[in-house]
KEKE-3310 file (N, C-alpha, C; in steps of 0.2 Angstrom, whole numbers, plus 5000, padded with zeros to 4 digits):
npx = (5004:5002:5003:5009:5018:5032:5039:5045:5033:5029:5023:5004:4988:4970:4964:4973:4990:5008:5020:5037:5045:5061:5067:5055:5041:5024:5008:4994:4978:4969:4958:4950:4950:4966:4974:4975:4981:4994:5002:5017:5024:5037:5040:5044:5033:5021:5012:4995:4992:4980:4978:4969:4967:4962:4954:4959:4967:4978:4975:4982:4976:4975:4979:4976:4976:4973:4960:4954:4956:4951:4938:4936:4939:4926:4916:4920:4914:4902:4889:4890:4898:4915:4931:4934:4921:4920:4930:4928:4915:4923:4929:4920:4914:4921:4927:4921:4910:4905:4901:4891:4882:4878:4874:4862:4854:4855:4851:4851:4865:4875:4872:4878:4888:4896:4889:4883:4865:4848:4847:4857:4864:4854:4859:4872:4869:4862:4866:4879:4877:4882:4896:4904:4916:4907:4907:4903:4889:4884:4898:4912:4919:4935:4948:4955:4970:4987:4996:5011:5020:5009:4998:5004:5002:4987:4986:4993:4984:4973:4973:4975:4964:4955:4943:4939:4935:4940:4954:4958:4954:4963:4978:4977:4977:4990:4999:4996:5002:5015:5021:5024:5035:5036:5042:5037:5035:5035:5023:5012:5017:5011:4999:4992:4990:4984:4971:4966:4963)
npy = (4994:5012:5025:5039:5052:5060:5071:5079:5091:5088:5090:5094:5091:5094:5085:5078:5074:5072:5065:5065:5055:5050:5050:5041:5044:5047:5045:5053:5053:5068:5079:5096:5103:5099:5101:5114:5118:5111:5120:5128:5121:5111:5112:5107:5093:5084:5072:5064:5046:5036:5020:5011:4996:4987:4973:4977:4989:5000:5012:5027:5041:5055:5066:5082:5083:5074:5073:5074:5063:5054:5058:5053:5040:5036:5040:5032:5019:5017:5012:5013:5023:5026:5030:5041:5047:5050:5060:5071:5075:5077:5088:5099:5099:5104:5094:5096:5103:5092:5085:5093:5092:5079:5076:5084:5078:5084:5082:5090:5099:5088:5083:5093:5089:5084:5070:5065:5060:5063:5050:5044:5056:5053:5042:5042:5054:5045:5033:5038:5044:5049:5044:5053:5067:5082:5099:5113:5118:5132:5137:5145:5136:5128:5131:5116:5111:5115:5103:5094:5096:5104:5093:5081:5084:5086:5074:5068:5073:5070:5056:5058:5058:5070:5077:5080:5094:5102:5100:5101:5117:5120:5116:5124:5137:5135:5135:5147:5157:5151:5151:5146:5136:5130:5117:5101:5093:5106:5113:5102:5103:5117:5115:5106:5113:5124:5117:5113:5123)
npz = (5001:4997:5005:5006:4998:4993:4985:4969:4961:4945:4935:4930:4928:4923:4933:4938:4946:4943:4950:4955:4961:4966:4953:4949:4942:4949:4943:4950:4955:4959:4970:4965:4977:4982:4971:4969:4979:4980:4975:4965:4949:4951:4965:4982:4986:4998:4998:5002:5001:4993:4988:4974:4971:4956:4947:4931:4934:4944:4953:4961:4972:4976:4991:5001:5014:5028:5032:5021:5016:5024:5021:5009:5008:5015:5006:4995:4999:4999:4990:4971:4971:4964:4964:4956:4956:4968:4972:4962:4970:4983:4975:4975:4987:5004:5014:5026:5023:5016:5029:5034:5025:5025:5040:5038:5029:5017:5001:4990:4991:4991:4978:4970:4963:4949:4940:4951:4954:4961:4967:4972:4978:4990:4994:4999:5008:5016:5019:5025:5036:5051:5051:5047:5052:5061:5060:5070:5067:5067:5065:5059:5045:5044:5032:5024:5028:5020:5009:5018:5031:5037:5035:5041:5053:5057:5054:5065:5078:5073:5075:5089:5093:5092:5085:5065:5063:5073:5074:5061:5062:5074:5068:5057:5063:5070:5062:5053:5064:5065:5052:5036:5034:5045:5058:5059:5071:5080:5074:5077:5092:5095:5089:5097:5110:5105:5100:5113:5122)
capx = (5000:5005:5002:5010:5022:5036:5043:5045:5028:5032:5015:4998:4982:4961:4962:4982:4996:5013:5024:5043:5050:5066:5066:5050:5034:5019:5002:4990:4972:4967:4952:4951:4955:4970:4977:4976:4985:5000:5010:5019:5030:5046:5041:5043:5025:5021:5004:4994:4986:4975:4980:4964:4968:4957:4957:4962:4968:4980:4974:4982:4972:4980:4973:4982:4974:4971:4953:4951:4957:4945:4930:4937:4937:4920:4913:4919:4912:4893:4887:4890:4902:4921:4936:4934:4917:4922:4936:4923:4910:4926:4930:4914:4913:4925:4926:4917:4904:4900:4899:4886:4876:4877:4870:4858:4852:4854:4853:4854:4869:4878:4870:4881:4894:4894:4888:4877:4861:4846:4846:4865:4864:4849:4861:4878:4866:4858:4874:4888:4874:4887:4902:4911:4913:4904:4910:4896:4884:4887:4903:4914:4922:4942:4950:4958:4976:4993:5000:5016:5021:5003:4995:5004:5000:4982:4984:4993:4979:4967:4976:4975:4955:4952:4937:4942:4936:4943:4959:4960:4956:4969:4982:4979:4980:4997:5004:4997:5006:5023:5022:5023:5040:5036:5044:5033:5036:5034:5018:5010:5015:5005:4991:4988:4990:4979:4965:4965:4961)
capy = (5000:5017:5030:5045:5050:5065:5070:5084:5091:5089:5090:5095:5092:5094:5082:5073:5079:5070:5067:5064:5051:5047:5048:5039:5048:5043:5048:5053:5058:5073:5085:5104:5107:5097:5103:5120:5117:5108:5124:5127:5116:5111:5113:5099:5091:5078:5072:5058:5045:5030:5016:5007:4991:4984:4970:4981:4996:5001:5020:5029:5047:5060:5071:5087:5081:5067:5074:5073:5057:5051:5057:5048:5034:5036:5041:5025:5013:5020:5007:5017:5028:5026:5035:5048:5050:5054:5066:5075:5078:5085:5096:5106:5101:5103:5088:5097:5104:5085:5080:5095:5089:5071:5077:5088:5076:5089:5079:5094:5101:5083:5082:5097:5089:5082:5062:5063:5060:5061:5042:5042:5059:5053:5036:5047:5055:5041:5029:5041:5049:5046:5042:5061:5074:5087:5105:5116:5123:5140:5139:5145:5131:5130:5128:5112:5113:5114:5097:5097:5097:5102:5087:5074:5089:5086:5066:5066:5075:5064:5050:5057:5057:5075:5079:5084:5101:5105:5097:5107:5123:5120:5116:5131:5144:5135:5137:5155:5159:5149:5152:5141:5133:5126:5110:5097:5095:5115:5112:5098:5107:5122:5115:5103:5119:5129:5113:5112:5129)
capz = (5000:4994:5010:5005:4991:4996:4980:4967:4958:4938:4930:4932:4924:4927:4940:4940:4947:4941:4956:4952:4969:4966:4947:4946:4940:4949:4943:4956:4954:4966:4968:4961:4981:4982:4964:4972:4988:4980:4972:4958:4945:4953:4970:4983:4989:5004:4997:5007:4995:4994:4981:4973:4965:4950:4941:4928:4935:4949:4953:4965:4974:4982:4996:5005:5020:5029:5032:5014:5013:5027:5018:5000:5010:5016:5001:4989:5007:4997:4983:4965:4971:4964:4965:4953:4958:4975:4971:4961:4976:4987:4973:4974:4994:5006:5019:5032:5020:5015:5033:5037:5021:5024:5044:5038:5024:5011:4995:4984:4989:4988:4969:4966:4960:4943:4942:4957:4953:4965:4969:4971:4984:4996:4997:5001:5015:5022:5021:5030:5042:5058:5050:5046:5059:5057:5060:5072:5061:5066:5065:5050:5043:5044:5026:5025:5028:5013:5012:5019:5038:5042:5035:5045:5061:5057:5055:5072:5079:5072:5079:5097:5094:5090:5079:5061:5061:5079:5072:5054:5064:5076:5065:5054:5069:5072:5056:5053:5069:5064:5045:5031:5033:5053:5057:5061:5078:5083:5073:5083:5099:5095:5088:5102:5114:5102:5100:5120:5125)
cpx = (5003:5003:5004:5017:5027:5040:5043:5038:5031:5028:5009:4992:4976:4962:4968:4987:5001:5019:5031:5046:5056:5069:5061:5044:5028:5012:4996:4984:4971:4961:4953:4954:4965:4974:4979:4980:4992:5006:5011:5025:5035:5046:5040:5039:5028:5013:5003:4990:4984:4975:4974:4967:4962:4959:4961:4966:4973:4979:4979:4978:4978:4976:4978:4982:4973:4963:4950:4949:4950:4938:4930:4935:4929:4916:4912:4917:4904:4895:4887:4895:4909:4925:4934:4927:4917:4927:4931:4919:4916:4929:4926:4912:4918:4924:4921:4912:4900:4899:4893:4881:4874:4873:4865:4854:4851:4855:4855:4861:4877:4877:4873:4885:4893:4894:4884:4871:4857:4846:4852:4866:4861:4853:4865:4873:4865:4865:4879:4885:4880:4895:4907:4910:4911:4906:4903:4896:4884:4893:4906:4919:4929:4945:4957:4966:4982:4994:5008:5015:5013:4998:4997:5002:4994:4980:4986:4988:4972:4967:4975:4969:4950:4948:4941:4942:4940:4952:4962:4960:4961:4976:4983:4981:4988:5001:5003:5001:5014:5026:5024:5029:5041:5037:5035:5032:5033:5023:5012:5010:5010:4999:4989:4988:4983:4970:4963:4963:4952)
cpy = (5006:5022:5035:5043:5059:5066:5080:5085:5093:5091:5090:5093:5095:5093:5075:5077:5072:5070:5062:5061:5049:5045:5043:5043:5045:5048:5049:5058:5061:5077:5090:5104:5107:5100:5110:5122:5114:5114:5124:5122:5116:5109:5107:5098:5084:5079:5064:5054:5038:5026:5010:5002:4988:4980:4973:4987:4996:5009:5022:5039:5049:5064:5076:5086:5075:5068:5071:5067:5053:5049:5054:5042:5031:5035:5035:5020:5012:5016:5014:5024:5027:5032:5042:5052:5053:5059:5072:5078:5081:5090:5100:5104:5099:5097:5089:5101:5098:5083:5084:5095:5083:5071:5080:5084:5080:5086:5083:5099:5094:5081:5089:5096:5084:5072:5061:5063:5062:5057:5043:5048:5057:5046:5037:5049:5048:5035:5034:5043:5044:5045:5049:5063:5078:5094:5108:5119:5130:5142:5141:5138:5133:5127:5121:5114:5110:5107:5099:5092:5097:5098:5081:5078:5086:5079:5065:5070:5071:5057:5051:5059:5065:5076:5081:5090:5105:5105:5100:5114:5124:5120:5121:5136:5142:5137:5144:5157:5158:5151:5146:5136:5129:5119:5105:5095:5100:5114:5107:5100:5112:5121:5110:5108:5123:5125:5113:5117:5129)
cpz = (5000:4999:5010:5000:4996:4990:4976:4960:4950:4934:4933:4928:4928:4932:4942:4941:4947:4946:4957:4962:4968:4960:4945:4946:4943:4948:4947:4955:4959:4964:4967:4969:4982:4976:4967:4976:4986:4977:4968:4956:4948:4959:4976:4987:4993:5002:5001:5000:4997:4987:4978:4967:4963:4948:4936:4929:4940:4949:4959:4966:4977:4985:5001:5013:5023:5034:5026:5012:5017:5024:5011:5002:5011:5012:4995:4994:5002:4989:4977:4966:4971:4965:4962:4954:4967:4975:4968:4964:4981:4980:4973:4983:5000:5011:5025:5029:5018:5022:5036:5032:5023:5032:5043:5033:5018:5005:4990:4985:4989:4981:4967:4963:4955:4941:4947:4956:4960:4971:4973:4979:4990:4998:5001:5006:5019:5024:5025:5035:5048:5057:5046:5051:5055:5063:5066:5069:5061:5066:5059:5050:5044:5035:5028:5024:5022:5017:5014:5028:5042:5040:5039:5052:5060:5057:5062:5076:5079:5075:5086:5099:5094:5085:5073:5061:5065:5076:5066:5058:5070:5073:5059:5058:5068:5066:5052:5058:5066:5057:5041:5032:5042:5051:5058:5069:5083:5080:5076:5088:5101:5092:5094:5107:5113:5103:5109:5125:5125)
residu = (MET:ILE:ALA:ARG:LEU:THR:GLY:LYS:LEU:VAL:GLU:THR:SER:ALA:ASP:THR:ALA:ILE:ILE:ASP:VAL:GLY:GLY:VAL:GLY:TYR:LEU:VAL:HIS:VAL:SER:ALA:ARG:THR:LEU:ASP:ALA:LEU:GLY:PRO:ILE:GLY:GLY:GLU:ILE:LEU:ILE:LEU:THR:GLU:LEU:GLN:VAL:ARG:GLU:ASP:ALA:TRP:THR:LEU:PHE:GLY:PHE:GLY:SER:ALA:VAL:GLU:ARG:ASP:SER:PHE:ARG:ALA:LEU:THR:SER:VAL:GLN:GLY:VAL:GLY:GLY:ARG:LEU:ALA:LEU:ALA:ILE:LEU:SER:VAL:LEU:SER:PRO:ASP:GLU:LEU:ALA:ARG:ALA:VAL:SER:GLN:ARG:ASP:LYS:ALA:MET:ILE:GLY:ARG:ALA:ASN:GLY:VAL:GLY:PRO:LYS:LEU:ALA:ALA:ARG:ILE:ALA:ASN:GLU:LEU:GLN:GLY:LYS:LEU:GLY:VAL:ALA:GLY:LEU:GLY:ALA:SER:LEU:ALA:PRO:THR:PRO:ARG:ALA:GLY:ALA:ALA:SER:ASP:ALA:LEU:SER:ALA:LEU:ALA:ASN:LEU:GLY:PHE:LYS:PRO:ALA:GLU:ALA:SER:SER:ALA:VAL:ASN:ALA:ALA:GLN:ASP:GLU:LEU:GLY:PRO:ASP:ALA:SER:LEU:ASP:ALA:LEU:VAL:ARG:LEU:ALA:LEU:ARG:LYS:ALA:SER:LYS)
# end
């Protein structure tokens, strides 16, 4: 299983990125949100991945955060939702927006993604009830942290039992304070302090 890649971003298209890792170019399918967060061609990136193995293909999907990857896994557990359709949904809805739409059974919101009809939107809303973290309904939604140390910090907080919205908010606040070049260690320490306030 390929869990993450660290390397140089060499090429992008509408829904894919090619990442050079030690001379090997990995084609990774990504959401529009993750694509926007990757940065310029030639930059060093870290991206979380999910490998789907089918009889006719091995497909690598990439994510800018652990929360997005978890949402992808939840979506692909629903019958009729494959990897590319899950990415289309995550291109239109952030993980928090998806969680809120599911908790409110907002089929119209889920159906905004290309390829999601009313029946499939209803199935997603029903089957994912209680399986996605939800931000407070009145709270502003925190943006997903960029790939790199922030996504590892987000994963660390999630592993410690913080809800996705709490972890995302704390890591974003820590990253704003420390700057984009903060080390993973410093980011996790500050994010933990901010999350426990």
